[in-house]
C-alpha positions, 0 to 999 in steps of 0.5 A: 500500500503506497503512502498508507490509508490517508494517501490512498483515500486522498488520491483514489481518483487519480488516473493517467489518460490522454489530454492536451490542456488543464481543461482535460483533467481534474488532477489526473496525470496527462502524458505527452510532450512538454514542448508548448507552455500550457499544453501536452502534445501528442498525448494519445501517442504517448498514452498508447506507448506507456500502456504498451510498455506496461503490458509488455513488462507485466507479460514478462513478469516484471513489476511496474513502477511509475515515478511522477516528476 
């Protein structure tokens, strides 16, 4: 359990998904390219790539950890 019960209660609705601006999220993580201020570019492409890499790792029996910076 990451962070304990209070952490999990506070962040239970956080998701990773495609989107291009703050209007596309309510605190969730948008993946993509950070090349323009206030925008996330090519988010669908990078979401697909992220999911693909996670599935490949899981298929190999590897643990998957994401570090959000």
